[in-house]
N, C-alpha and C positions, 0 to 999 in steps of 0.2 A: 323534711330533713335536707339540709345542704351539706354535702361532704366535698371537701377540698382535697384533690389528690396530689400528692407530692411527686414531682418529676424525679426520677433516679437515674443517675448516670451509670452507663457501663464501664466508663473509664477507657473505653476504645474509641478514640476521637472519630474515625471514619464511620464507625457503626453509629454512635450517638448522633452524628450530623445526618446520616441516612435515615435514621428513624425519625427525625424531626425534632430531637433534642433529647432523647433519652426513653426510659420506660416509666409509665406510670405505675404507681403502686397499686396492689390489688388486681393488676392485670394479668392476662395469660400470654406468654410468647410461645408460638408454635414453631419449632424448628423441624423441617422436613429434609430428607436427604435419600440418596440412592445407595445400592448395595456397597459399592466401592468407595464411597464418600467418607471423609473424616469431619465433615462439618458439624457432626453433633458434639465435637469438642469445644466448639464455641461456647456451650452452655457454661462449661467449667472454666473457661477464661473469664467469663463474665462473673461467675461465682468466685474466683480467686480475687479480682478486683474488688467486689463488694465485701468480702471477708476483711480486706485490708482497711475497709472503711468502717468496720465494726459490726458487719451483719453476720448473720448465722445460715449456714448452710443445710438444707434438709434434702436429703438424697432418698427418693422412693424407687426402690430397685425391684423390678419384677422379671429380669431377663437373664441375668448370669450370676453364678456365685461371686462374692465381694473380691475374691483374690484375682478372678479374671478381669473384672471391671478395673480394679486398681492397676493391673498389668497394662490393660489398654490406656489408662491415663498417664502411664509413664512417659509416653511420647511427648506430652506436654508438661512434663515434670509437675504433675499435679499428685500428691499422695493422699489418698483418703484416710488411711490409718494415722498419718502425722497430723493432719488437720483435726481428725476426731479426738486424738489424744491431747491436743492443744485446746479443746474446748470450742472449737470453732465450727463444728460439723457433726450432723447426726444422720444415721442411716435408718429408714424403716424398711426392713428387708422382706418384702412379700414373697420373693423367690425362696428364701430360707423358710419362711412361714409355711408355704405349701408343701415343701419337699423335706422338712425335718431337720434342717441344718442348724447347728446350736454353736453360737459365738460367746465368747468370754468377755469381749469388750464391752463396756458399759455404754458406748455411743451407737452400738447397733440394737435396734429394737426389732423384735419379732414375736410372734405367737402362733401357735397351731391354728391354722384356719383353711377353709375351703371356699368354693365359690359362694355358698349360701351364707357363710358367717364373715366373709371379707369385710364388708363395708363397716359394720358396728366395730369389729375388732380394730381395723384401721384408724377409725376415728378416735378410739380409745388409746392407741399407741401414739398418735399425733398428740392428744391432750397431755399424755404423760410427758412426752418430749418437751412439749410447751413449758410445762411446770418444772421440769428438772434441768432443761438444757437451754432453751431458747430465752425464757424469762422476757426481759424488756428489749431484746434485739430484734431487728427485722429479719423474718424468715425469708430466705430465697430457696425456693424449692426447685428441684430438678427431677422430672418423672422419667426415670430411665427403665423402660421407654413405654410409649403409648400402644406400640405393636405387641410389645411383650404382655401388657395387660389384655389386649385382646385376644392373644394366644391362651392365657390362663384362664379368662373370665367368659370369652366369646364376645365378639364385637357388640352384640345387641345389648348383652347385660353391661358391658364396660360403658356403653353409651348412656344408658339409664343411670349407671353409677355416677358418671360424670355430671349428669343433671342434678342428681341429688348432692354432689360435692358443691356444685354452684349455688344451689339453695343454702347450703351451710355457709358458704363464703357470704352470700347476702345477709344472712342473719347475723353472722359474727361481725359485719360492717356496720349493721345498725346498732348492735348492743354492746360490742366490745371497744374499749378505749386501750387501744395498742398500736405499735407500728404495723401497718399493713404489708403483707407479703408481695414478693414478685414469683410468679409460677412460670416455670419454663418446662414445656412439654417436647420430648424427642420423638420423632416418628420416622422409621424407615418406610417410605412409600411403596416400596416393593413387596412388603410383608402384609399388607391390609387391602381391603376393598376401596374402591373409590367412593362409595357411600361413606365409609367409615372417616375418610379423610376429609369429605365435604362437610361431616358434622363438627369434626373438631376445628376445621377452618371457621366455621361460623361461631363456635364458642371463643376463639381467641382473638384478642384485641390486636396483636401482632403477628406476622408470619414471615419466615425467612426461609426460602428454598435453596438447597444446594444441589448442584449438578456436577459429578465428577466427569473428568475427561480421560479416557483411556491412554491417551498418547502424551499427556501432560501432568506434571506435579500439581498444577495450579487448578483449583476449582472455580466454577462459576457461582456466585452468591447473589441471589436476587431478593431484595427487601421489598416484599410484596405488599405488606399491610401494616398501617399504623393509624391510631386515632388521632394523631396531633395534626393541627391545622396546617402547619408548614410542610408536611410530608408529600413527598411524591415518589412513586416507584423507582429504585435505583439498583443498578448492577454494579457489583464489586467483585475483585478477585480474592481468593482465599487460599493459603497454603500454611503448611507446618514446616518449618525450617529449624534446625539446631533446637528443637524442644519448644519453639516460641510459635505461636499463632500470629500469622501475618496477614493484613487485610490491606488492600489497595485498590 
């Protein structure tokens, strides 16, 4: 089987150039950051741009209630509820599923689950969203966050779950004829073991690391990994100013 992967632009020129041209579909982008970093917002800036080109956002939330996440995203003028109501975004809420939070919004998917039932119920929710919301659009998934999943499930269980998801992705690539996704994984390095980080780095085709500077508003951004032939590791500067993500 020969699979030709489409190269997807983030529409952030400095980032696309640093990545070697963009992001290959069906790939995993790992974004790591430290405790004081705002680098995780880059994922939502990419999502904003991809939605403008007709893609569909899939937020997989494990770490905070939706109201808190939406409040954090106000700093870059990204409104989860607005995009959900416009039909551009859906949320699979693992946090709500574990802790019994009930939402009325039709774009928030949840179901009572625990460590033992997580994976089959998650896959069922995704298939439901695929049928009801995503349809023939390209999914741009953001895992918020890998450290949140490690806390809920345990690192070892989450790594095994990640492997099973990779197998599901491979089967879908072979059997299904639809637009292939881009998957962005957010990880606070300070909340997990080095072993866990090492495994996630192995599974990811792209890796972007952020380091905040205590005395500066600007963060250091290292484009560490990309599968594209023209790629070479690159350092950039990152900051949020007046509600906008700026990369130089």
